[in-house]
Every structure is written in structure tokens, then in C-alpha cells.
C-alpha positions, 0 to 999 in steps of 0.5 A: 338426702345429698346434693349428689342424690338431688343431681342424680335424681334431677329433683330438688326436694326444696323446689315448690310442689307447684313448679314440679307439677308444671314441670311434669305437666310440660314433659307430659304435653311434649310426650303427648305431642310426640305420640300423636306424631308417631300415631299420624305417620302409622296411619299415613303408611297403613292408608298407603297400604290400603291404597296400593291394594287396587293400582297393580289392576291398573298397571296391566291394563292397555292404556295411554300411560296419561289414563293409567294416572288418571285411574290410579289417582281417582282409584287410591283418592276412592280409597280414601274417601276422597274425590280427585277434585279433593286430592288435587285442592288446597285442602291440608286437613289430615285426611286430605294430605295423607290421600294426597301423599298416597296418590304421589306414591302410587304414581311414583313408585307404581307408574313411575311418573316423574315429579313435575308430571304428578305436579301437573296432575296435582295442580302443584309444584314439583319441588313440593310433589318430591318433598312429599314423596321424600317424607313418605319414603322416610316414614317408611311408606315403600314397597318393599316393607309393606311386601307389595314390591314385585 
């Protein structure tokens, strides 16, 4: 085998087997991490679609906007198996964060609430709400994507 063959395949056949194994193991861990991120993103999209099923009924109610927001937030939280207090809390576990993002997207896209209003409701700064909403939209959590666009 020539040096050109070694360069083309990316392997040095004179390299000790232990070093090759370690390098491949590191690449495998990197791939597993990337796959975990993709799974989390997909779970977030599915959770959002699940949460939106009951939101349309609330939109039609003849109640003040702040009551609609509370109803939507509670409904989305319940669909995620959470309470509104947990959504508002400081818990950063995946389940709570996904529920919180679903609430933010529902309030922003269905009730057209402002970022500062959502932030006040959830006890967070409006810039945090903007960041979470933009990330959700970037990952494809949109009404049109899920067939929920009216």
C-alpha cells in the first residue's frame, strides 16, 4: 500500500490498534451526542403538535385575553403532564423545558401575545422568551409545518 492509499482512506496502517480504537470510539461518542440532539428536537416538535390540539377551542371563547392566555397555558401544561407552576418554575429538565416551549409557542402564535406579556406570565425576561421561541421556530415548530395553520 502506498502513502497515497493511506491519505485517501484516512488511516495510517502503521498506527497502533489502540490509538485507532480510541479515535473511532471518540467519533462514535460524537455521533451519539448529535443523535441525542436530533431526538430532542423531534420530541419537541411532537410535543408541540400534541399541545396544539385543544388550543383552537380556547381561541373561540368570549373571555378577556389574559384569561385565554391562562387557559391555553394550563391546557398545554396539562397535555405535557405538568402544572402551570412547574412551567413557571426554575426546573430545567427536558420535560419541563419542552412544556415551557410549547406554552410559549402557543401563546405567541395562537393568541398573538407579545414577548414581554409572555415573559411576565411565566416569570421570565422577554429576551429569554424571544430566544426560546426563535429556537422552536428554527427547529420547525410552526403551525404550517404541523398542518395546524388556519
